[in-house]
C-alpha positions in Angstrom: 56.8 161.2 138.9 55.6 164.2 136.8 56.2 166.5 139.8 59.8 165.2 140.1 60.4 165.7 136.4 59.0 169.2 136.6 61.3 170.0 139.6 64.3 168.6 137.8 63.4 170.7 134.7 63.2 173.9 136.8 66.5 173.1 138.6 68.2 172.4 135.3 67.0 175.6 133.8 68.1 177.7 136.8 71.5 176.0 136.6 71.9 176.8 132.9 70.8 180.5 133.4 73.3 180.8 136.4 76.2 179.4 134.3 75.5 181.7 131.4 75.1 184.8 133.6 78.3 184.0 135.5 80.3 183.5 132.3 78.9 186.5 130.6 76.2 186.2 127.9 78.1 188.4 125.5 81.3 186.3 125.7 79.3 183.1 125.2 77.5 184.6 122.2 80.8 185.7 120.7 82.3 182.3 121.1 79.3 180.6 119.5 79.4 183.1 116.6 83.1 182.2 116.1 82.1 178.6 115.4 80.7 179.9 112.1 80.1 177.1 109.5 81.1 174.6 112.1 77.6 174.8 113.5 76.2 173.5 110.1 78.7 170.7 110.2 77.6 169.7 113.7 74.0 169.6 112.7 74.8 167.5 109.7 76.9 165.2 111.9 74.0 164.9 114.3 71.6 163.8 111.5 74.1 161.2 110.4 74.6 160.0 114.0 70.9 159.5 114.6 70.4 157.7 111.3 73.4 155.6 112.0 71.9 154.6 115.4 68.8 153.6 113.5 71.0 151.2 111.5 72.4 149.9 114.7 68.9 149.2 115.9 67.9 147.6 112.6 70.6 144.9 112.7 69.4 143.7 116.0 66.3 142.2 114.5 66.2 138.7 112.9 66.2 138.8 109.1 62.9 136.9 108.8 61.0 139.5 111.0 63.1 142.6 110.5 61.3 145.9 110.0 62.4 148.0 107.1 65.6 150.1 107.5 63.6 153.2 106.8 61.1 152.4 109.6 64.0 151.9 112.1 65.7 155.1 111.1 62.4 157.1 111.1 61.4 155.8 114.6 65.0 156.3 115.8 64.6 160.0 115.0 61.3 160.1 116.9 63.0 158.5 119.9 65.7 161.2 119.7 63.3 164.1 119.4 61.2 162.9 122.3 64.1 162.2 124.6 65.9 165.5 123.9 63.1 168.0 123.6 60.1 166.9 125.6 59.9 167.4 129.4 60.2 163.7 130.1 63.1 161.5 131.5 65.5 160.6 128.7 64.0 157.2 128.1 60.4 158.1 127.3 61.0 158.2 123.5 62.2 154.6 123.6 58.8 153.3 124.7 57.1 155.4 122.1 59.6 153.9 119.5 58.6 150.4 120.4 54.9 151.4 120.1 55.5 152.9 116.6 57.3 149.7 115.4 54.3 147.7 116.7 52.1 149.9 114.6 54.2 149.2 111.5 53.6 145.4 111.6 56.3 144.3 114.0 54.9 142.1 116.8 54.5 143.7 120.2 56.8 141.3 121.8 59.5 141.7 119.2 59.3 145.5 119.1 59.6 145.7 122.9 62.5 143.2 123.0 64.3 145.0 120.1 64.0 148.3 122.0 65.4 146.8 125.2 68.3 145.1 123.4 69.1 148.4 121.6 69.1 150.2 124.9 71.4 147.6 126.3 73.8 147.9 123.4 73.7 151.7 123.6 74.4 151.6 127.3 77.2 149.0 126.9 79.0 150.9 124.1 78.6 154.2 126.0 80.3 152.5 129.0 83.1 151.4 126.7 83.3 154.9 125.2 83.6 156.4 128.6 86.4 153.9 129.6 88.2 154.9 126.3 87.9 158.6 127.2 89.1 158.0 130.7 92.1 156.1 129.4 93.0 158.9 127.0 92.6 161.5 129.8 95.0 159.6 132.0 97.4 159.2 129.1 97.3 162.9 128.3 97.0 164.6 131.7 97.8 161.9 134.3 95.9 161.4 137.5 93.5 164.0 138.9 90.1 164.8 140.5 88.2 164.2 137.3 89.8 160.8 136.8 88.8 159.8 140.3 85.3 161.1 139.9 84.8 159.3 136.5 86.4 156.1 137.9 84.0 156.1 140.8 81.1 156.7 138.4 82.2 153.7 136.3 82.4 151.6 139.4 78.8 152.3 140.1 77.7 152.0 136.5 79.2 148.6 135.9 77.0 146.6 138.3 74.0 148.7 137.2 74.7 147.8 133.6 75.1 144.1 134.6 71.8 144.3 136.4 70.0 145.7 133.4 71.3 142.8 131.3 70.3 140.2 133.9 66.8 141.7 134.2 66.4 140.9 130.5 67.9 137.4 130.7 67.2 135.7 134.0 65.9 136.9 137.3 64.1 139.9 136.1 61.1 138.1 134.8 58.9 138.7 137.9 60.2 142.3 138.3 59.4 143.2 134.7 56.0 141.5 135.0 55.2 143.7 138.0 56.3 146.9 136.2 54.2 146.1 133.2 51.1 145.3 135.3 51.6 148.7 137.1 51.4 150.6 133.8 49.0 148.4 131.9 46.0 149.5 134.0 43.2 147.0 133.8 44.9 144.7 131.4 46.9 142.6 133.9 46.0 139.4 132.3 47.2 140.7 129.0 50.5 141.8 130.6 51.1 138.3 132.0 51.0 136.8 128.5 53.0 139.6 127.0 55.8 139.1 129.5 56.2 135.5 128.4 56.4 136.5 124.7 58.7 139.4 125.5 61.2 137.1 127.2 61.1 134.6 124.4 61.9 137.4 122.0 64.7 138.6 124.2 66.2 135.1 124.4 66.0 134.9 120.6 67.7 138.2 120.0 70.5 137.6 122.5 70.9 134.2 121.1 72.5 135.7 117.9 75.7 137.3 119.3 76.9 138.3 115.8 74.0 140.7 115.4 74.6 142.1 118.9 78.3 142.6 118.0 77.5 144.3 114.7 75.0 146.6 116.5 77.7 147.4 119.1 80.3 148.3 116.5 77.7 150.6 114.7 76.8 152.3 118.0 80.5 152.8 118.9 81.0 154.6 115.5 78.0 156.8 116.4 79.7 157.8 119.7 82.8 158.7 117.7 80.7 160.9 115.4 79.7 162.8 118.6 83.4 163.4 119.3 83.7 164.9 115.8 81.1 167.5 116.9 83.3 168.7 119.7 86.5 168.7 117.6 84.8 170.7 114.8 83.3 173.4 117.1 86.4 174.0 119.2 88.6 174.1 116.1 86.3 176.6 114.4 86.5 178.7 117.6 90.3 178.7 117.3 91.3 176.3 120.0 94.1 173.8 119.2 92.3 170.7 120.4 93.2 167.4 118.9 90.8 164.6 118.3 91.9 162.6 121.4 91.0 165.5 123.5 87.7 165.8 121.8 87.0 162.1 122.5 87.7 162.8 126.2 85.4 165.7 126.3 82.6 164.0 124.4 82.8 160.6 126.2 82.9 162.0 129.7 80.2 164.7 128.9 78.0 161.9 127.6 78.6 160.0 130.8 77.4 163.1 132.7 74.3 163.2 130.5 73.6 159.6 131.2 73.9 160.0 134.9 71.4 162.9 134.7 68.9 160.9 132.7 66.1 161.9 135.0 66.6 165.6 134.1 64.9 166.5 130.8 67.5 167.2 128.2 70.2 166.9 130.9 69.8 170.7 131.4 72.5 172.1 133.6 74.3 168.8 133.8 75.6 169.0 130.2 76.7 172.6 130.6 78.5 172.0 134.0 80.2 168.9 132.7 81.5 170.6 129.6 82.9 173.5 131.6 84.8 171.1 133.8 86.1 168.9 131.0 87.1 171.7 128.7 89.0 173.5 131.5 91.3 170.4 131.6 92.5 171.3 128.1 92.6 175.1 128.7 89.3 175.9 127.0 87.5 178.7 129.0 84.0 178.5 130.4 82.5 180.8 127.8 83.8 178.5 125.0 82.5 175.4 126.8 79.1 177.0 127.1 79.2 178.0 123.5 79.9 174.4 122.6 76.9 173.3 124.7 74.8 175.9 122.9 75.8 174.5 119.5 74.9 171.0 120.7 71.6 172.3 121.9 71.0 173.9 118.5 71.7 170.5 116.9 69.2 169.0 119.3 66.6 171.5 118.1 67.5 171.1 114.4 67.2 167.3 114.6 64.5 167.1 117.3 61.8 169.5 115.9 61.5 167.7 112.5 61.6 164.4 114.5 58.6 165.5 116.5 56.8 166.4 113.3 57.7 163.0 112.0 56.2 161.5 115.1 52.9 163.3 114.5 52.9 162.1 110.8 53.6 158.5 111.9 50.8 158.6 114.5 48.4 160.2 112.0 49.1 157.7 109.2 49.9 154.3 110.7 50.9 151.4 108.5 48.2 149.6 106.6 46.2 147.2 108.6 46.8 148.9 111.9 44.3 151.3 113.5 45.5 154.6 115.0 45.8 154.6 118.8 43.4 157.0 120.6 46.3 158.5 122.6 50.1 158.8 122.2 50.9 159.0 125.9 53.5 156.7 127.5 50.8 154.5 129.2 49.0 153.9 125.9 52.4 153.3 124.2 53.1 150.5 126.7 49.6 149.1 126.4 50.0 149.1 122.6 53.1 146.9 122.9 51.4 144.6 125.4 48.2 144.2 123.4 47.7 140.5 122.6 46.2 141.5 119.3 49.7 142.6 118.3 51.3 139.5 119.6 51.8 136.6 117.1 49.5 133.6 117.6 52.5 131.3 117.2 54.2 130.5 120.6 57.6 131.7 121.7 59.6 133.1 118.8 57.1 132.5 115.9 57.0 135.9 114.2 54.5 137.2 111.7 55.4 135.9 108.3 56.8 132.7 109.8 53.6 130.8 110.2 53.9 127.1 109.7 57.6 127.1 110.6 59.0 125.9 113.9 59.3 128.5 116.7 63.0 129.1 116.4 63.3 129.2 112.6 62.4 132.9 112.2 65.7 133.8 113.7 67.6 132.1 111.0 68.7 133.4 107.7 70.8 136.3 109.1 
């Protein structure tokens, strides 16, 4: 897997270099410079969007066992920093995020379930955001090759999204158990117990549709904030792009990033996607690459402090929890699976709900 990730990283970097060289580095730099103060606005919008996503994660948890909003926002920044800046597939930070919540007093089963539900909500809202962008594109420009390509991608993504949901709810129990045992090393017996707790927590979280709906609304607003980035940058560059066009560019570019999740940072995929999408509205390749460059700068501006925050959270875990000897992905998963982090109460009996029936901790929303 590491070799494939490295190969994807090399191919992505070569693609980026090729696109910049073919478009002219000077022209790209001039377009990026023309963005001016728009760059600062994009960075500010990115900080707001990530914090907003932390709020969307926070509302998923039951009130009786909910981590603090600050903890969810902090860990959401860590997830963003790892997924965008480190040479891993774009889901590695989510596993680390579940581990960090487990360090901060949330049971391992609940932190893992909360992470999976948050990923499901993000994926679902991204799918809807892409459908919105595709509809606007058809309304503005009519039919075309990009419409056909995106529609085909959505046709593939829809069953994959449904399968991800079913894995968490029904037939995926045995599959998840196999995967957890594969990464848990010599702790197979612990993984067996952890899977049962994980699925009980998933049932409890999905059993509160109002929380899921609230999280979905919050995440959808977060995707719209991303469209503001595109609109601001292109406007500052001098292109007469309306907000509907910005929604099209951002939604379909995010779909391209999602399809290239195995490529660290979606290198090359983001740049190529933006060139194709911006061309639909008459924006030249150098401006599209400048837009991608501004987005990459926002990734750095948000991601680097987030990685420092990760280091601080690892170095100073919450009271009552011992620091883990390693922060790798395998140890992150083992931390979530550790029975010592699972509540002694069966099923959905969370910490702080001792003496109450198993389902009561989900009440009081």
